[in-house]
A tleap script that builds the chain and sets N, CA, C and O, in Angstrom:
source leaprc.protein.ff14SB
mol = sequence {
  NMET ILE THR ALA ILE VAL LEU ILE ARG ALA
  ALA THR ASP SER ILE PRO GLU THR ALA GLN
  ALA ILE ALA ASP ILE ASP GLY VAL SER GLU
  VAL TYR SER CYS ALA GLY ASP VAL ASP LEU
  VAL ALA ILE VAL ARG VAL ALA VAL HIE ASP
  GLU LEU ALA SER LEU ILE PRO ASP GLN ILE
  SER LYS VAL ASP GLY VAL LEU ASP THR ASP
  THR HIE ILE ALA PHE ARG SER TYR SER ARG
  GLN ASP THR ASP ALA ALA PHE ASP ILE GLY
  VAL GLU ASP CVAL
}
set mol.1.N position { 0.715 -1.143 -0.082 }
set mol.1.CA position { 0.053 0.079 -0.119 }
set mol.1.C position { 0.846 1.320 0.198 }
set mol.1.O position { 1.670 1.525 1.089 }
set mol.2.N position { 0.288 2.256 -0.960 }
set mol.2.CA position { 1.427 3.500 -1.087 }
set mol.2.C position { 0.290 4.621 -0.104 }
set mol.2.O position { -0.939 4.640 -0.049 }
set mol.3.N position { 1.143 5.316 0.458 }
set mol.3.CA position { 0.256 6.308 1.377 }
set mol.3.C position { 1.252 7.611 0.720 }
set mol.3.O position { 2.464 7.552 0.514 }
set mol.4.N position { 0.261 8.872 0.451 }
set mol.4.CA position { 0.533 9.823 0.275 }
set mol.4.C position { -0.046 10.981 0.803 }
set mol.4.O position { -1.259 11.024 0.598 }
set mol.5.N position { 0.426 11.962 1.432 }
set mol.5.CA position { -0.178 12.977 1.940 }
set mol.5.C position { 0.098 14.093 1.304 }
set mol.5.O position { 1.229 14.483 1.015 }
set mol.6.N position { -1.268 14.814 0.992 }
set mol.6.CA position { -1.650 15.699 0.001 }
set mol.6.C position { -1.861 17.148 0.844 }
set mol.6.O position { -2.733 17.252 1.707 }
set mol.7.N position { -1.125 18.042 0.551 }
set mol.7.CA position { -1.159 19.475 1.428 }
set mol.7.C position { -1.940 20.229 0.199 }
set mol.7.O position { -1.537 20.423 -0.948 }
set mol.8.N position { -3.377 20.648 0.900 }
set mol.8.CA position { -4.173 21.273 -0.225 }
set mol.8.C position { -4.611 22.883 0.157 }
set mol.8.O position { -5.275 23.171 1.153 }
set mol.9.N position { -4.164 23.754 -0.723 }
set mol.9.CA position { -4.545 25.073 -0.297 }
set mol.9.C position { -6.170 25.003 -0.990 }
set mol.9.O position { -6.435 24.412 -2.037 }
set mol.10.N position { -7.131 25.733 -0.158 }
set mol.10.CA position { -8.421 26.147 -0.910 }
set mol.10.C position { -8.966 27.276 -0.614 }
set mol.10.O position { -8.586 28.015 0.293 }
set mol.11.N position { -10.036 27.508 -1.481 }
set mol.11.CA position { -10.859 28.931 -1.224 }
set mol.11.C position { -11.332 28.773 -0.206 }
set mol.11.O position { -11.835 27.702 0.133 }
set mol.12.N position { -11.276 29.872 0.567 }
set mol.12.CA position { -11.623 29.986 2.207 }
set mol.12.C position { -13.263 29.643 2.096 }
set mol.12.O position { -13.682 28.696 2.762 }
set mol.13.N position { -13.862 30.135 1.556 }
set mol.13.CA position { -15.397 30.293 1.368 }
set mol.13.C position { -15.822 28.881 1.066 }
set mol.13.O position { -17.036 28.709 1.172 }
set mol.14.N position { -15.191 27.945 0.754 }
set mol.14.CA position { -15.758 26.628 0.229 }
set mol.14.C position { -14.963 25.335 0.816 }
set mol.14.O position { -14.942 24.260 0.218 }
set mol.15.N position { -14.342 25.557 2.001 }
set mol.15.CA position { -13.580 24.631 2.841 }
set mol.15.C position { -14.308 23.476 2.738 }
set mol.15.O position { -14.075 22.503 2.021 }
set mol.16.N position { -15.454 23.702 3.717 }
set mol.16.CA position { -16.017 22.045 4.115 }
set mol.16.C position { -16.642 21.421 2.951 }
set mol.16.O position { -16.597 20.191 2.964 }
set mol.17.N position { -17.359 22.103 1.695 }
set mol.17.CA position { -17.664 21.334 0.595 }
set mol.17.C position { -16.507 20.867 -0.133 }
set mol.17.O position { -16.577 19.792 -0.729 }
set mol.18.N position { -15.411 21.584 -0.153 }
set mol.18.CA position { -14.274 20.849 -1.012 }
set mol.18.C position { -13.645 19.862 0.030 }
set mol.18.O position { -13.243 18.812 -0.472 }
set mol.19.N position { -13.488 19.988 1.322 }
set mol.19.CA position { -13.120 18.725 1.738 }
set mol.19.C position { -13.993 17.534 1.560 }
set mol.19.O position { -13.571 16.462 1.126 }
set mol.20.N position { -15.203 17.753 1.903 }
set mol.20.CA position { -16.195 16.517 1.647 }
set mol.20.C position { -16.028 16.012 0.060 }
set mol.20.O position { -15.956 14.819 -0.233 }
set mol.21.N position { -15.984 16.941 -0.780 }
set mol.21.CA position { -15.581 16.170 -2.254 }
set mol.21.C position { -14.420 15.446 -2.061 }
set mol.21.O position { -14.286 14.276 -2.420 }
set mol.22.N position { -13.445 16.210 -1.419 }
set mol.22.CA position { -12.342 15.163 -1.791 }
set mol.22.C position { -12.203 13.813 -1.148 }
set mol.22.O position { -11.653 12.795 -1.569 }
set mol.23.N position { -12.972 14.105 0.219 }
set mol.23.CA position { -13.418 12.741 0.953 }
set mol.23.C position { -14.081 11.666 0.305 }
set mol.23.O position { -14.037 10.530 0.779 }
set mol.24.N position { -14.678 11.927 -0.715 }
set mol.24.CA position { -15.578 11.300 -1.590 }
set mol.24.C position { -14.742 10.381 -2.548 }
set mol.24.O position { -15.242 9.411 -3.117 }
set mol.25.N position { -13.418 10.762 -2.684 }
set mol.25.CA position { -12.971 10.260 -3.961 }
set mol.25.C position { -12.168 9.111 -3.504 }
set mol.25.O position { -11.356 9.167 -2.580 }
set mol.26.N position { -12.468 7.975 -4.265 }
set mol.26.CA position { -11.848 6.325 -3.889 }
set mol.26.C position { -10.414 6.849 -3.806 }
set mol.26.O position { -9.848 7.650 -4.549 }
set mol.27.N position { -9.929 6.162 -2.648 }
set mol.27.CA position { -8.518 6.352 -2.365 }
set mol.27.C position { -8.022 7.064 -1.640 }
set mol.27.O position { -6.866 6.879 -1.259 }
set mol.28.N position { -8.832 8.178 -1.210 }
set mol.28.CA position { -8.874 9.199 -0.366 }
set mol.28.C position { -9.255 8.425 1.291 }
set mol.28.O position { -10.426 8.108 1.500 }
set mol.29.N position { -8.426 8.228 2.142 }
set mol.29.CA position { -9.066 7.870 3.513 }
set mol.29.C position { -9.332 8.750 4.141 }
set mol.29.O position { -10.397 8.578 4.734 }
set mol.30.N position { -8.733 9.941 4.374 }
set mol.30.CA position { -9.215 11.119 5.265 }
set mol.30.C position { -8.696 12.231 4.720 }
set mol.30.O position { -7.758 12.439 3.952 }
set mol.31.N position { -9.874 13.236 5.532 }
set mol.31.CA position { -9.051 14.708 5.015 }
set mol.31.C position { -9.428 15.304 6.111 }
set mol.31.O position { -10.463 15.067 6.735 }
set mol.32.N position { -8.450 16.237 6.422 }
set mol.32.CA position { -8.467 17.055 7.450 }
set mol.32.C position { -8.279 18.934 7.526 }
set mol.32.O position { -7.218 19.497 7.258 }
set mol.33.N position { -9.039 19.364 7.776 }
set mol.33.CA position { -8.878 20.858 7.801 }
set mol.33.C position { -8.161 21.314 9.038 }
set mol.33.O position { -8.485 20.846 10.130 }
set mol.34.N position { -7.215 22.191 8.925 }
set mol.34.CA position { -6.130 22.712 9.490 }
set mol.34.C position { -5.963 24.187 9.592 }
set mol.34.O position { -6.694 24.955 8.968 }
set mol.35.N position { -5.047 24.569 10.341 }
set mol.35.CA position { -4.712 26.033 10.338 }
set mol.35.C position { -3.297 25.787 9.964 }
set mol.35.O position { -2.825 24.655 10.075 }
set mol.36.N position { -2.394 27.071 9.401 }
set mol.36.CA position { -1.189 27.261 8.970 }
set mol.36.C position { -1.226 27.454 7.256 }
set mol.36.O position { -2.189 27.946 6.668 }
set mol.37.N position { -0.235 27.064 6.724 }
set mol.37.CA position { 0.316 27.146 5.338 }
set mol.37.C position { -0.832 26.671 4.360 }
set mol.37.O position { -1.215 27.301 3.374 }
set mol.38.N position { -1.341 25.387 4.824 }
set mol.38.CA position { -2.480 24.876 3.939 }
set mol.38.C position { -4.046 24.821 4.643 }
set mol.38.O position { -4.306 25.123 5.808 }
set mol.39.N position { -4.873 24.415 3.746 }
set mol.39.CA position { -6.266 24.504 4.431 }
set mol.39.C position { -6.462 23.266 4.678 }
set mol.39.O position { -7.031 23.085 5.755 }
set mol.40.N position { -6.148 22.104 3.951 }
set mol.40.CA position { -6.707 20.917 4.182 }
set mol.40.C position { -5.534 19.968 4.069 }
set mol.40.O position { -4.615 20.347 3.343 }
set mol.41.N position { -5.422 18.848 4.643 }
set mol.41.CA position { -4.278 17.590 4.254 }
set mol.41.C position { -5.397 16.528 3.989 }
set mol.41.O position { -6.469 16.471 4.590 }
set mol.42.N position { -4.997 15.749 3.051 }
set mol.42.CA position { -5.856 14.432 2.608 }
set mol.42.C position { -4.660 13.425 2.646 }
set mol.42.O position { -3.544 13.645 2.176 }
set mol.43.N position { -5.098 12.210 3.322 }
set mol.43.CA position { -4.637 11.054 3.413 }
set mol.43.C position { -4.760 10.366 1.986 }
set mol.43.O position { -5.839 10.613 1.446 }
set mol.44.N position { -4.104 9.751 1.428 }
set mol.44.CA position { -4.292 9.026 0.119 }
set mol.44.C position { -3.624 7.721 0.272 }
set mol.44.O position { -2.418 7.685 0.516 }
set mol.45.N position { -4.333 6.633 0.144 }
set mol.45.CA position { -3.526 5.309 -0.009 }
set mol.45.C position { -4.248 4.510 -1.320 }
set mol.45.O position { -5.434 4.244 -1.514 }
set mol.46.N position { -3.216 4.276 -2.020 }
set mol.46.CA position { -3.505 3.382 -3.110 }
set mol.46.C position { -2.315 2.305 -3.460 }
set mol.46.O position { -1.152 2.500 -3.109 }
set mol.47.N position { -2.686 1.294 -4.098 }
set mol.47.CA position { -1.938 0.055 -4.526 }
set mol.47.C position { -1.030 0.135 -5.108 }
set mol.47.O position { -0.170 -0.656 -4.722 }
set mol.48.N position { -0.623 1.007 -6.273 }
set mol.48.CA position { 0.489 1.503 -6.860 }
set mol.48.C position { 0.398 2.837 -7.375 }
set mol.48.O position { -0.584 3.511 -7.685 }
set mol.49.N position { 1.895 3.130 -7.406 }
set mol.49.CA position { 2.119 4.692 -7.955 }
set mol.49.C position { 1.311 5.064 -9.020 }
set mol.49.O position { 0.870 6.209 -8.927 }
set mol.50.N position { 0.937 4.336 -10.160 }
set mol.50.CA position { 0.228 4.858 -11.376 }
set mol.50.C position { -1.118 5.537 -10.752 }
set mol.50.O position { -1.524 6.608 -11.204 }
set mol.51.N position { -1.677 4.974 -9.869 }
set mol.51.CA position { -2.772 5.289 -9.076 }
set mol.51.C position { -2.730 6.887 -9.002 }
set mol.51.O position { -3.498 7.675 -9.555 }
set mol.52.N position { -1.567 7.179 -8.124 }
set mol.52.CA position { -1.304 8.605 -7.441 }
set mol.52.C position { -1.092 9.574 -8.691 }
set mol.52.O position { -1.208 10.782 -8.481 }
set mol.53.N position { -0.801 9.146 -9.922 }
set mol.53.CA position { -0.499 9.704 -11.131 }
set mol.53.C position { -1.808 10.467 -11.742 }
set mol.53.O position { -1.876 11.619 -12.173 }
set mol.54.N position { -2.834 9.462 -11.646 }
set mol.54.CA position { -4.382 9.899 -11.839 }
set mol.54.C position { -5.055 10.363 -10.889 }
set mol.54.O position { -5.973 11.120 -11.205 }
set mol.55.N position { -4.830 10.069 -9.409 }
set mol.55.CA position { -5.915 10.603 -8.565 }
set mol.55.C position { -5.611 11.841 -8.268 }
set mol.55.O position { -6.600 12.570 -8.343 }
set mol.56.N position { -4.414 12.508 -7.888 }
set mol.56.CA position { -4.091 13.704 -7.674 }
set mol.56.C position { -4.490 14.833 -8.706 }
set mol.56.O position { -5.368 15.685 -8.574 }
set mol.57.N position { -3.657 14.634 -9.733 }
set mol.57.CA position { -4.001 15.816 -10.724 }
set mol.57.C position { -5.388 15.730 -11.395 }
set mol.57.O position { -6.038 16.746 -11.640 }
set mol.58.N position { -5.856 14.388 -11.708 }
set mol.58.CA position { -7.022 14.479 -12.527 }
set mol.58.C position { -8.516 14.510 -11.543 }
set mol.58.O position { -9.640 14.782 -11.965 }
set mol.59.N position { -8.215 14.223 -10.427 }
set mol.59.CA position { -9.486 14.337 -9.451 }
set mol.59.C position { -9.189 15.204 -8.079 }
set mol.59.O position { -9.939 16.144 -7.819 }
set mol.60.N position { -8.368 14.964 -7.426 }
set mol.60.CA position { -8.115 16.148 -6.633 }
set mol.60.C position { -8.326 17.589 -6.584 }
set mol.60.O position { -9.034 18.362 -5.938 }
set mol.61.N position { -7.229 17.684 -7.737 }
set mol.61.CA position { -6.563 19.057 -8.200 }
set mol.61.C position { -7.915 19.526 -8.787 }
set mol.61.O position { -8.136 20.729 -8.646 }
set mol.62.N position { -8.781 18.854 -9.367 }
set mol.62.CA position { -10.091 19.253 -10.263 }
set mol.62.C position { -11.401 19.688 -9.179 }
set mol.62.O position { -12.546 19.999 -9.507 }
set mol.63.N position { -10.943 19.616 -8.080 }
set mol.63.CA position { -12.492 19.525 -7.187 }
set mol.63.C position { -12.677 21.391 -7.101 }
set mol.63.O position { -11.808 22.244 -6.924 }
set mol.64.N position { -13.870 21.507 -7.265 }
set mol.64.CA position { -14.091 22.870 -6.823 }
set mol.64.C position { -13.783 23.464 -5.730 }
set mol.64.O position { -14.354 23.135 -4.690 }
set mol.65.N position { -12.997 24.274 -5.742 }
set mol.65.CA position { -12.397 25.159 -4.432 }
set mol.65.C position { -10.659 24.942 -4.182 }
set mol.65.O position { -9.847 25.622 -3.556 }
set mol.66.N position { -10.532 23.783 -4.907 }
set mol.66.CA position { -8.811 23.566 -4.649 }
set mol.66.C position { -8.026 24.284 -5.344 }
set mol.66.O position { -8.253 24.186 -6.550 }
set mol.67.N position { -7.165 24.989 -5.061 }
set mol.67.CA position { -6.292 26.171 -5.538 }
set mol.67.C position { -4.898 25.649 -5.930 }
set mol.67.O position { -4.294 25.963 -6.956 }
set mol.68.N position { -4.435 24.729 -4.881 }
set mol.68.CA position { -2.790 23.977 -5.051 }
set mol.68.C position { -2.898 22.891 -4.067 }
set mol.68.O position { -3.520 22.830 -3.006 }
set mol.69.N position { -1.980 21.866 -4.807 }
set mol.69.CA position { -1.966 20.768 -3.999 }
set mol.69.C position { -0.494 20.456 -4.063 }
set mol.69.O position { 0.124 20.747 -5.087 }
set mol.70.N position { 0.172 19.828 -2.941 }
set mol.70.CA position { 1.599 19.488 -2.614 }
set mol.70.C position { 1.428 18.200 -2.190 }
set mol.70.O position { 0.623 17.831 -1.334 }
set mol.71.N position { 2.330 17.403 -2.908 }
set mol.71.CA position { 2.113 15.787 -2.448 }
set mol.71.C position { 3.393 15.122 -2.101 }
set mol.71.O position { 4.404 15.103 -2.802 }
set mol.72.N position { 3.184 14.431 -0.615 }
set mol.72.CA position { 4.498 13.876 -0.207 }
set mol.72.C position { 3.931 12.387 -0.011 }
set mol.72.O position { 2.899 12.032 0.558 }
set mol.73.N position { 4.938 11.607 -0.667 }
set mol.73.CA position { 4.702 10.270 -0.483 }
set mol.73.C position { 5.596 9.587 0.590 }
set mol.73.O position { 6.825 9.602 0.655 }
set mol.74.N position { 4.647 8.947 1.468 }
set mol.74.CA position { 5.636 8.358 2.683 }
set mol.74.C position { 6.097 7.081 2.414 }
set mol.74.O position { 5.492 6.182 1.830 }
set mol.75.N position { 7.495 7.060 3.001 }
set mol.75.CA position { 8.314 5.704 2.932 }
set mol.75.C position { 8.054 4.844 3.864 }
set mol.75.O position { 8.170 3.619 3.816 }
set mol.76.N position { 7.643 5.615 4.852 }
set mol.76.CA position { 7.788 4.322 6.238 }
set mol.76.C position { 6.874 4.943 7.181 }
set mol.76.O position { 6.880 6.160 7.370 }
set mol.77.N position { 5.957 4.008 7.881 }
set mol.77.CA position { 5.328 4.558 8.962 }
set mol.77.C position { 5.942 4.255 10.363 }
set mol.77.O position { 6.509 3.209 10.679 }
set mol.78.N position { 5.770 5.152 11.006 }
set mol.78.CA position { 6.174 5.076 12.469 }
set mol.78.C position { 4.901 5.366 13.350 }
set mol.78.O position { 4.149 6.300 13.072 }
set mol.79.N position { 4.694 4.551 14.398 }
set mol.79.CA position { 3.816 4.850 15.192 }
set mol.79.C position { 3.923 4.115 16.600 }
set mol.79.O position { 4.643 3.120 16.694 }
set mol.80.N position { 3.230 4.585 17.668 }
set mol.80.CA position { 3.085 4.180 18.917 }
set mol.80.C position { 2.871 2.618 18.709 }
set mol.80.O position { 3.877 1.919 18.827 }
set mol.81.N position { 1.957 2.151 18.484 }
set mol.81.CA position { 1.695 1.159 18.226 }
set mol.81.C position { 2.480 0.187 17.325 }
set mol.81.O position { 2.287 -0.987 17.640 }
set mol.82.N position { 3.138 0.332 16.507 }
set mol.82.CA position { 4.367 -0.270 15.969 }
set mol.82.C position { 5.365 -0.251 16.766 }
set mol.82.O position { 5.909 -1.350 16.879 }
set mol.83.N position { 5.896 0.737 17.472 }
set mol.83.CA position { 6.695 0.473 18.504 }
set mol.83.C position { 6.427 -0.701 19.636 }
set mol.83.O position { 7.056 -1.717 19.930 }
set mol.84.N position { 5.271 -0.135 20.115 }
set mol.84.CA position { 4.987 -1.121 21.293 }
set mol.84.C position { 4.796 -2.621 20.874 }
set mol.84.O position { 4.925 -3.598 21.611 }
set mol.85.N position { 4.508 -2.610 19.725 }
set mol.85.CA position { 4.586 -4.192 19.152 }
set mol.85.C position { 5.998 -4.778 19.039 }
set mol.85.O position { 6.172 -5.979 19.241 }
set mol.86.N position { 7.094 -3.891 18.693 }
set mol.86.CA position { 8.078 -4.384 18.539 }
set mol.86.C position { 9.108 -4.919 19.652 }
set mol.86.O position { 10.165 -5.549 19.617 }
set mol.87.N position { 8.232 -4.321 20.733 }
set mol.87.CA position { 9.353 -4.455 22.097 }
set mol.87.C position { 8.428 -5.470 22.868 }
set mol.87.O position { 8.638 -5.494 24.081 }
set mol.88.N position { 7.564 -6.210 22.457 }
set mol.88.CA position { 6.593 -6.860 22.883 }
set mol.88.C position { 7.136 -8.119 22.328 }
set mol.88.O position { 7.142 -8.990 23.197 }
set mol.89.N position { 7.634 -8.561 21.087 }
set mol.89.CA position { 8.094 -9.504 20.654 }
set mol.89.C position { 9.033 -10.421 21.584 }
set mol.89.O position { 10.079 -9.992 22.071 }
set mol.90.N position { 8.519 -11.826 21.795 }
set mol.90.CA position { 9.520 -12.831 22.141 }
set mol.90.C position { 9.133 -12.696 24.006 }
set mol.90.O position { 9.618 -13.477 24.825 }
set mol.91.N position { 8.102 -11.450 24.407 }
set mol.91.CA position { 7.691 -11.334 25.744 }
set mol.91.C position { 6.357 -12.293 26.030 }
set mol.91.O position { 5.302 -12.157 25.410 }
set mol.92.N position { 6.531 -13.057 26.834 }
set mol.92.CA position { 5.359 -14.014 27.165 }
set mol.92.C position { 4.663 -13.240 28.752 }
set mol.92.O position { 5.268 -12.856 29.753 }
set mol.93.N position { 3.374 -13.234 28.475 }
set mol.93.CA position { 2.560 -12.770 29.758 }
set mol.93.C position { 2.613 -13.539 30.666 }
set mol.93.O position { 2.505 -14.743 30.431 }
set mol.94.N position { 2.801 -13.054 32.002 }
set mol.94.CA position { 3.220 -13.938 33.299 }
set mol.94.C position { 1.852 -13.682 34.018 }
set mol.94.O position { 1.637 -14.171 35.128 }
savepdb mol mol.pdb
quit
């Protein structure tokens, strides 16, 4: 599974509608509205890179209200759950 984080600048007056339209696209797992340099952050999960090549420019970028996107492809996931599981390997409950 390939995960990409898409930073989205959106028209201020249509952020909720833009976020929902993006969330409704197949391959988009989550959309967050946020403060800062970007208005929305979308988490995209696809099986192959070619899907990103069509999903982001052909669908997300064409949603009404999207002004600009900046895509970051994730290499590896680090989470507390993953770390805890790694330290539990070989440990038996007593």
